[in-house]
Structure formats: structure tokens, C-alpha cells
C-alpha positions in Angstrom: 87.0 88.4 90.6 90.3 90.2 91.0 88.7 93.0 92.9 86.8 90.5 95.1 90.0 88.8 96.1 91.8 92.0 96.9 88.9 93.2 99.0 88.7 89.9 100.9 92.4 90.0 101.6 92.2 93.6 102.9 89.2 92.7 105.1 90.9 89.6 106.5 94.1 91.5 107.2 92.3 94.4 109.0 90.2 91.9 111.0 93.4 90.0 112.1 95.2 93.2 113.1 92.2 94.5 115.1 91.6 91.2 116.9 95.3 90.9 117.6 95.5 94.4 119.1 92.4 94.1 121.2 92.6 90.5 122.4 96.3 90.0 122.7 97.6 88.9 126.1 100.5 90.4 128.0 103.7 88.4 127.6 106.8 88.9 129.8 109.6 87.7 127.6 113.0 88.7 126.5 113.6 90.0 123.0 116.0 87.8 121.1 117.8 88.7 117.9 115.0 87.1 115.8 112.6 89.7 117.2 114.1 92.3 114.9 113.2 90.2 111.9 109.7 89.8 113.3 109.3 93.5 113.7 110.6 94.1 110.2 108.0 91.7 108.8 105.3 93.4 110.8 106.2 96.8 109.4 106.4 95.3 105.9 103.0 93.7 106.2 101.4 96.9 107.6 102.9 98.8 104.7 101.5 96.3 102.2 98.1 96.3 103.7 98.0 100.1 103.7 99.4 100.2 100.1 96.8 97.8 98.9 93.9 99.3 100.9 94.8 103.0 100.4 92.4 103.4 97.5 89.6 101.9 99.6 90.4 104.1 102.6 90.4 107.2 100.4 87.2 106.2 98.7 85.5 105.7 102.0 86.4 109.1 103.3 85.6 110.8 100.0 82.1 109.2 100.1 81.7 110.2 103.7 82.6 113.8 103.0 80.3 113.8 99.9 77.4 112.5 102.0 77.8 115.2 104.6 78.0 117.9 101.9 74.9 116.7 100.2 72.9 116.6 103.5 73.8 120.1 104.5 70.6 122.1 105.2 69.9 124.8 102.7 70.0 128.5 103.7 66.7 130.3 103.8 65.9 132.5 100.8 65.5 136.2 101.5 
């Protein structure tokens, strides 16, 4: 159950970030002092998502590399 909750949290966070980046609108606004806090929270959240999901990211790439190594054509025997 614990793994399931962590995975769902990671998937939700990544989906939110991707949707925000691709479907965000252009805003012409001035940056007030509260914007520094917002940026700090954004960086802290990104660090948390990467910290929690780092194991899953590494596992994904390790499995991908392993799959390509196993599917390599064998050399002809002489």
C-alpha cells in the first residue's frame, strides 16, 4: 500500500508538471516580492519529486539498458 501511494503521488506530480509546462498561458505581469517565495516553493517541490522518484527513474533506465543488451544480435560463429 505504501509503494502504491508513493507511485501515485509521483505520477500525479509529473502529470501536473507536464500539463502546466505545455498548456500554460503567457502572462504579462510584474514580479512582486512574493514571487521569490513562489519560486522557492517550486524548486523545493521539484527537488522533492526528484528525490522521491529518483529510484523509479534509475530503475526505468536500468531496465531499458538491460532490454537493449539482451536484444543485441549475436555474432556469427566462425
